[in-house]
N, C-alpha and C positions, 0 to 999 in steps of 0.2 A: 473469584472467577483468574481465570486462565488468560492472561496478557503475551503477546510476545512486542516485549523492547528492545526497539533494534537504533544499534550502533552504528557509523560509517568514522572507522579510525579514532574511536576514542569519543568519542561525540552520541551526544543525544541528538536522534533523530527525532523518533517518534512513539509512546504506547497504542497503542492498539487491542483492546478487545471487545467484548458485546458480553454484556449481562444474562440476557434470555439465550432464544435458539439463535444460528446465525449461523458466518459464516469470517476466517480472518488468515488469511493471507498472508505470504513472503516472499515477494516475486524477483527473482533475478533474470533480470534476458538479458545471453548476446545476442543479437543474430548484425551478418553481413551477407550479405547481398550482389546478386552478379553483376549488374547492372543501373545504380543510382550509388549514389556519392557514399553508403557505406562498406564500396568495396575497399576503397584505399586503406577504412578508417572506423573498426566494423561499432557499431551500437551498444553498450553496457547500459542498458539498466534499473534501479531500481522502484520495487510497490510494492507496499505495505495499505491494504483494501482489508474490504469483506462487507459482509451483506447480513441482512437482520426483515425480518417482520414477513408478515402473508408469503407463505413460494420467495423465500426469500427477496424480494420485487427492490428493495431499500439498499440501494450498495456504497459504500462509504470507505469513505479515503484519509489515509491519517497520513501519509508522505510520496510526493516521488521526485527522482534523482535519475536525471537520464544525464551526467555527467562522469558517474566512476572511468575509473584507473586502474591500468596496473600498478599495480601494488598496497590501492586499500586494502583498509581489511571493518568488513563486515560481519556484523555479529548481530545478532537473533538470541535472545535469553527469553526462554519462557520461564514466564513466574506467576504467582497467586499471593504474590502479596502485593499486586498493586494499585493501583489504580488507572482507567485508559484515559490520553488524551481525548481533549473529543473530536471527531475527524473535522480534518480542516474543509472537507468534501459530502453532502450528502444529495443523492441522484431519484427519484425514481424510473422504472422501468416507463420510457411514451408507449408502452401498448397499456400498460395502465392509463393512458395517460398526466402525465407528470413531468415536467425535465426538475433538466440541474435547478440547484440553490446553497450557496457557500453555507459553511457552516455554523450557527451560534454557537461564542466565544462564551 
């Protein structure tokens, strides 16, 4: 299975993958808004997550980092020789009548 291995400054953060049908994504976001606390200091965050299940209603989160700084080196390796880490969080859509719970390790 293909996995995304995420590193920050050479340090392993998480390895994400799903064995069946699903989605895995690594998202780096920069936000600077004109009228709140991000006006002078933009937010930069990194999310490694995905979804699985019928209609992709089960959402998975392996990693969320909200203190990314200038100079950080972020690496996403696409690998087929690794096993994914268990997600830190799993959540079913509330429309389906489910809520969030911690993933079992």
